N, C-alpha and C positions, 0 to 999 in steps of 0.2 A: 309494379303496379297495376291495382283495379284499374279500371277504367273509370269515367264517373258516369255518376248514372244524372239523371236528365232532375231529376230534385237537386243535387247538387247545381252540373250549371247553371237555373234556375236562381239559387241561391245565392251561389257568387256574382254571377250581372246582375242579378238587382242589386246585390250589395255596392258594386264595382259603380252604377250606373249612379243611383241617391247618395252615396256618401262626397259625391263626387262636385257630384253639387251641393251637394248642402256644406262642403268643407272650399269650395272656391263662393258660394255664399257667402260666406259666417266668416269667411276672409280677407271675400274682398281685392282682390287681387287681382293685378291686372300684367304683368310683366309673365316673363317668359322659364323664369329659374322657378318663380314659387306656384306654375302652375303645373308645372313638371315635377315637382317636391305632391303636388298634393295629385297631379297622377294619382304618383309611385306609389303612393299611401294608402289610393284606393284599391288599386289592384292586388297588394296585401292583404289586404282589409279582406281587399273580393278572394281571395285565397284564401284566408284562415278563416272564413266562411265556411267558404264550399269541399275544406276539409273538416270542415265539422261536425257536418252533415252522420247523420250516424248510418252507413253502408246496411243496405238489407238484409239480410241472416239468412244462407242457406234453407231449402224445404229441407226438414227432418225425414228419411224415413220408418213405415210402418210403426219397424218395433224399434225404431229409438220413442216414438209417442206414446209408450206402453208404461205404464207407471210402473216406478222399480220395484213396491211388491209386487205386482201383477208378474213380475219376470224373475222374481227370485222364486214364484209357484209356479211356473210352465213349465216346468218336466213333475210334482205327483199330479197325483189322481181326483178329484178336484173331494174324493168323499177320506181323502185317504188324511193319516195325520201324524205332526210329525213323528218322529223319533222319541221318546222318553229312553236318556241312555240309568240302565241297569248295572246296582253297582254289585261289589259280589257278596257286601258284607245283608245283602234285601235276599240274597238265595238259602233256600234252604233248599236241605237233606232231604230224599225222603223220608219220611220214618218205617226200620225197620218190615224185616219181612213177615 
């Protein structure tokens, strides 16, 4: 598993703090088990948010950034046209001597 990015750590931490405060204020609980349940739920929510933040994609190599059409034409000389198939029926024998 890759290491979390700073953005993932920030989003996850802020989610834990704000969701814990919101749930404690909304539930108005003061008992130990109630606070423990809210804290566990906030930690789970923070973990979920941190893992769903998109990972940065690795930088593509310069060859990978070339357009697909340019890669297909890379072996050809710019002024050279694609070869067209010649059918046997279209080839004519030279006329007699």
